[in-house]
N, C-alpha and C positions, 0 to 999 in steps of 0.2 A: 504494500500500500504506500502510495506517495506521502511524503511528509507534508505537513501544512506549510505553506509558503509565507515568509515574513516579508511583507512589502512596505515600502516607504510611502506614506500618504501625505505627509507634510514635513517641511523642514525650513529652517532659516538660520542665518548666521550674522554676526557683526564682527568685523576684523578691522585692522588699521586702514584697509582700503575703503571702508565705509559700511553703511547699514544695508544689509541684504546680500543675497547670493549673487545678484547681477553685478554689484559694485566690486565684489571680490573677483569674480570671473573676468570682468572687463579689465580690471587692474592687472591680473596675471597675463592676459593676452597682450596687454600693452607692452609688456616686458619691463615696466617700471616698478621699482621697489617701493614699498610703504615703510621701509626702515629709514629713519631719519634721526637727527639730533632732537632730544626731548628735554623739557625743563620741569617735569613733574616733581623731581627732587634732585638734589645735587649728586652727580655721578663722578665727580672729579677724582674720587679715591678708587674708582673701579677701572676695569680694563678699557671700557668704552663709555661714551656718552650717547650712543645710538641705540635705538630700539624701535619696534613697530608698535606704537601706542595709538589708541583711539583718541582723536581730538575731543577736547571739551570734557573729558572725565577729570574730576577734581578729587584730590586726596583730602581736602578739608570740607567735603560735602557731608551732609548728615547720613548719606547712604555710602556704603562701601563701593569700591571700584567695580566689583563684579555685579553688584545690585544695580549700579548705574547702567550696566549693559543689559541685564536681564529684565528689568522692569519694562522698558519700552518694547523689547523683543517679545516677551510673553504676553503682555497686554494685547498686543496686536494679534497674537495667535490664539488667544483664549477661546474664541468661538469655534475654532477647529479642533480643540482638544476635548475629548469626551471625559466626563468626570469619573468613569470607571477605569481609566488607564492606569496601569502599574507604573510607578515612577522610579527612575534611576537617575541619580545625580553623580556626575563624574567631574572630579577636580583634584588638583594636587594641594593647593594652599588656600582655596576658597577666599574668605574675607580676611586675608592676612594683614591687609593695611589697617584693620581695626586693632589688631594686636600691636602693630608697629606704633600706632598713635599712643598706646598706653606705655610702651617701652621708652619711646623717645620723649614724651612730654607728660606722662602720667595722666592722660585724659581717657575717659571711657572705662569700660569694663573689659578686661582681657578675655573673659569667658564668652563674650559676644562673638568672638572669632571662631567658635567651635563649629565644626562642619555639620553637626546635627541641628544647630540653630539655622544655618543656611538652608538645610533641607526643608525645615518647616516653612521658611519664607518662600522657597520655590514651590512647595506644595500649595500654599495659599495663592501665589501668583498664577499658577497654571490651572487652578480650580479643580484639581483631582481630589478624590476621596482617599486614595491610598496614602499611607504615611511614608512609603518609599524606602529605598536603600541607597547607600553611598558606595561608589566604587572609586577608590583612590589607588591607582596602580602606576604611579609616576607618570611619565610622558605617554604611556599607553592606556591611560585611564579611560578615555572615551571610546577608544577602540574596543577595549575589554567590555565596556558597558553596552555598546551596540551588539557585540557578540552575545553577551548575556541576554539582552532583549530578544534577539533573534532566536536564541536557544529556547527561551520561555515560550515563544510562539510556536516554534517547531514541535515542541513537546506537548503542546496543548494546555500548558499551565496557565497561560494568559492569551487572550486574543487581541490585546492592545497594550502596547508599552511605550511610554514616553521617556526618552533619554535627553537630559539637559546637561550641558558641559560648560565650564567657565574657568578661566584663570586670568590673572592680571599681572602687569609689570609693576612690581613694588620694589622698594629699597631692599627688603629682605631677600627677595628672589634674585635681584641683581647682585647683591653681595655674595650670595651662595655660589652662583655660577662664576662670578669673577674670582672667588677664592679657589675654585677648581681650575682656573686658567683656561676656561672653556669658551670664552667670548672672543670673537674677532674684533679687533680695535676699530675696524671700519664697518663692514657688514658681511653677513654670511654669503658664501659662494659655494653652494652645494655642488658636489661632484667636479669641482674645479681643481686643476693640478696645483693651484696655489692657495687652496682653502686653508684657513687658519682657526676656524671656530664658528660657533653659532651666534645668531642674534636673537635676543628675546623679543617676543611679541605677545599680544593679548587678544583674546577672543571669547565669545560666548555663542551658543547656538543650541538648537534642539532638533531632534529627529523623532517623528511619530511613526511607529511601526504597528501594522495590523496584520492579523490573519487575512489572507487574500479573500477568503469567502466573505468575511465581514466587510472588508473594504468594498467589494462589489455590491453587497447588499445595501450599504450606506451611500453608494454612488460616489465613493471617494476617488480622487485622481491617483493613479498608480504611477509614482515617479520612478521607481526602480525596486529592486529586490536585494536583500541581504541573503545571498544564496548559501553561504558557508563561511566558516571561520576556523582558525587554528591558533591556539595559545601555547607558548612554551616558556621555559626559563632556562637559560644557559648556565646560571649559577657561576658566572666567571669572575665578577668583581662588583663591588658596591655601585660604581658609576660607569665602568668601562665595559663595552660589549665584547663577547668572544670574537676574536679577530678572524676566525675561520668561517664565521657566518652560519655554522651548523644549526644553531638554535633557531634562527630566523628561517632557514631553509626548511627545517622540520615543521615550523608553524605554517608555512605556505603549503607544504605537502599535505599536512593535515586538512587544510581547507579544500584542496583539490580532491582528496579522497572522500571527504564528507559529501561533497557535491557529485562525486563520481564523474569528474570532468578532467579531460586530458589537459596537460600543460599547453598543448598546441592550440587550445581554444581561447587562451588568454590573449586579449588584444593589446593591453598596455598595463603599466605598473605605476601606481602612485606611491612613491617611495617616502620613507621617513626623511631622508636627505637633509640632515641637520647642518652640514658644512664642516663638521669636525673630521679630522683625518681618519680616525678609526671607524666611526659609524659608516661613512660613505663607502669605504673600502670593504667593510664587513658586508654591507648590503649587496654590493656588486658580486662578491663571492657567493652569497646566498642565491642571488638571482641566477647566476651561471650554473650553480649546482642543480637548480630545479629546471631551468629552461634551456640549458646547454649553450650551444654556440649561436642559437637563433636570437639575434639581438632584438629585444622588444622595446618599443617606445617607452621610455622611463622618464618620469619627471618628479621634481620636488617643488612644493609651493613655498618653502621656508625662506628662500631668498627674497620673496615678496612680502609674505605675511609675518616673517619672523617665526621663531619656535614658540607656539602658543601652548606648550606644555600639556596639561591634562585635557585641553580643548582641541589639541592638534588632530587627533584621529577623527573626531566628529566633523571638523571643518574639512578635512581631506576627503571624507566620504561624501559630503555634500558637493564638493568640487568634482569628485569622480562621477557622481550622478549627472552633473551638468556636462561633463566631458562626454559621457555616453549619449546624452540627449543631443548634443551638438555634433557628435562625431569628430571631435577635435581633441588632440593631445596638447595641453597648454605647454608653453615653453618653461624651462627651468630658469627663472629670473636670476640674474647676477652670475650665471656661468659664463666665463670668458674664454678659458682654455681648458676644454674638457680633459679630465684626467685619463691616462692611458687605459685604466680598468673600465672606464665608462664610455670609451669611444664606440660610436655606433648605437649606443643605447640612449644617451642623454644629449639634449640639444637646447640651444638658446632660442630656437625657432619653434613655433607651433607647427603641428602637422595634422593631416586629415587621416582618420582611420574608420573602418566600418565594423569594428568589433563590437560584441555585445557583452563582453566580460572584462572587468578590471580587477586586478589584485591591488589592495591598498595595505601598506605595512607601517607598523610603528614599533619602536623599541624604547625601553625605559630603564632607569636606574634599577639596580637589583637583578638585572639580566632578563627582564621580561620581554617577550617578543609576541607581537600580534599580527595576524594576517587575515583580512576579510575579502571574500569574493563578492563583488558588487556587480549586478547585471542591470540591464535596462528594463527588466520586467517583462520583456516580450519573448526572450529566448527561453525555451523549455530546458531546464537543467535537471537531468536525472539525478535523484538523490540516492544515497547509499544506505537507507534504512531498510 
């Protein structure tokens, strides 16, 4: 018997490119980065003063940075979200700027930065009855959350799941990545021979998944399908990926096996592509392990949006859905001299493709790797149940 299909019926994002999917998509196609000098706080002691921040978010507002993103985003979407949706919140640091204010000037209550408090706010904003769960899996948080959502629908546990993701650029986050010497002094150049590190970014977004039968019954638009997923942990290092890429390769292979789809059916890859030396190299090794010598169009959006941490996976899934809809592989923004390992795979130019299947990948601290198979919802994917 075929498994229940988990289809995307609504989604939206806010990134440093602007409010909405189209602003991000057009920004990426333009080849221009949203990483710039910012003045939200003093960064003179850090590796860089550049990040991809959303204009007009204020650290002295009564609302936290992530709530300033989520309030307009979810209010606009509230009519599309059914109150019986199961809720998953994905984030790494949540309202960390609330805690920062207490540490730096003794204002506010540090307990207000707790993730369960943020979950309650998101529940109220989205209008769902479910109390929800939190998934915080480093920079693979929202990829893991979407995988969990799709799994719940496939298994019949729920027929509607709402995934909300958010993370902000704060002084605490900037200090942490700077102390790891992980930031490029200028801006990230994913898969570039001269890459030197990542650039931080911020984003928020949501994806509403439904059982396909319910979606059709409610006359919902079917934007695409989360057809399969794979999660692994390479247990290599607290912050560094396994350099042979075997953990990520296994995650991709798990997704392909779950969907019973051949690697030859994959049309393009949305890579994690942080711009750090070891991540990009690890990913290319993983891709070649799975797909062999057949160079697949591969792109990273982080040279444009910055690394949006726990929100990255969700943003990249939304971009992948847009890519499938338009039949376009977006360029990898800021790549100038493609690294030897990525030659033939990565380009600074967009390209046309007619595939129906994209693999999107993310990796995070602690060795976690996530791979999701995203389809346009029109291709019949034989499952392995």
